[in-house]
C-alpha positions as CSV (number, residue, x, y, z in Angstrom):
1,N,116.6,-184.3,-181.5
2,R,118.2,-181.5,-184.0
3,M,116.9,-178.6,-182.3
4,H,119.2,-179.4,-178.7
5,H,121.1,-176.6,-179.4
6,V,118.4,-173.9,-179.1
7,K,118.0,-174.7,-175.7
8,E,121.2,-174.1,-174.8
9,L,121.5,-170.5,-177.1
10,N,118.5,-169.5,-175.2
11,R,120.4,-170.3,-172.2
12,M,123.1,-167.8,-173.1
13,G,120.1,-165.3,-173.7
14,A,119.2,-165.7,-177.3
15,N,115.1,-165.6,-178.1
16,I,114.5,-168.5,-180.1
17,S,111.1,-170.4,-179.9
18,L,110.3,-173.9,-181.8
19,R,106.9,-174.9,-182.9
20,N,106.4,-177.8,-185.4
21,N,109.8,-178.1,-186.2
22,V,110.3,-174.6,-187.1
23,A,112.5,-172.3,-185.2
24,T,111.7,-168.3,-184.9
25,V,114.6,-166.3,-184.2
26,I,114.5,-162.8,-182.7
27,G,117.5,-161.1,-182.1
28,V,118.9,-159.8,-179.2
29,K,121.3,-157.1,-177.9
30,N,123.8,-159.4,-176.3
31,L,124.7,-163.0,-175.3
32,K,125.9,-164.1,-171.9
33,G,128.4,-166.7,-171.4
34,C,127.7,-170.1,-169.8
35,P,128.5,-173.7,-170.2
36,V,127.0,-175.4,-173.1
37,L,126.7,-178.6,-174.4
38,G,127.0,-179.3,-178.1
39,S,125.2,-182.3,-179.5
40,D,126.3,-182.7,-182.9
41,L,128.9,-181.0,-185.5
42,R,126.9,-177.9,-186.5
43,A,125.3,-177.4,-183.3
44,T,128.7,-177.4,-181.8
45,A,130.1,-174.6,-184.2
46,A,127.3,-172.6,-183.7
47,L,127.6,-172.4,-179.9
48,A,131.4,-172.1,-180.0
49,L,130.5,-168.9,-182.5
50,A,127.7,-167.7,-180.0
51,G,130.4,-168.0,-177.1
52,L,133.0,-166.0,-179.0
53,S,130.2,-163.0,-179.5
54,A,128.7,-163.7,-175.8
55,N,129.8,-161.6,-172.6
56,G,132.0,-163.4,-170.2
57,K,133.1,-166.9,-170.4
58,T,131.8,-169.5,-172.6
59,I,132.6,-173.3,-171.8
60,V,131.4,-175.4,-174.6
61,K,131.5,-179.5,-174.0
62,G,131.2,-181.5,-177.1
63,L,134.1,-180.2,-178.8
64,E,135.1,-183.8,-180.2
65,H,132.1,-183.0,-183.0
66,L,134.1,-179.9,-184.2
67,E,137.5,-182.1,-184.2
68,R,136.3,-184.4,-186.6
69,G,134.1,-182.2,-188.7
70,Y,135.8,-179.4,-189.4
71,E,139.7,-179.6,-189.7
72,D,141.9,-177.1,-186.7
73,F,138.8,-175.5,-185.6
74,S,140.6,-174.6,-182.6
75,E,143.5,-173.3,-184.1
76,K,141.7,-171.2,-186.5
77,L,140.0,-169.5,-183.8
78,R,143.4,-169.2,-181.8
79,T,144.6,-167.0,-184.7
80,I,142.0,-164.4,-183.7
81,G,142.6,-164.3,-180.1
82,T,140.2,-167.3,-178.7
83,K,141.6,-168.6,-175.5
84,I,141.0,-172.3,-175.6
85,L,141.6,-174.8,-173.0
86,K,141.5,-178.4,-173.5
87,K,140.9,-180.7,-170.9
């Protein structure tokens, strides 16, 4: 399921609907931080970036997808002031 992250983004307050493999996105004023799970490279990147703009704390699981797909992704986020904790 390549659209698993839509459910996670909606949990953050996004307004995204899926029908026949087409996503319709309606903008919202704010996202809210919450624990989310990235299922693949691009989904995890999208969730991490959504977490940066969300109000509150976002915990992203599945970061191994980012580490093997984007060089120094975590370090690049740290350079803009993101607090990243690895467990």
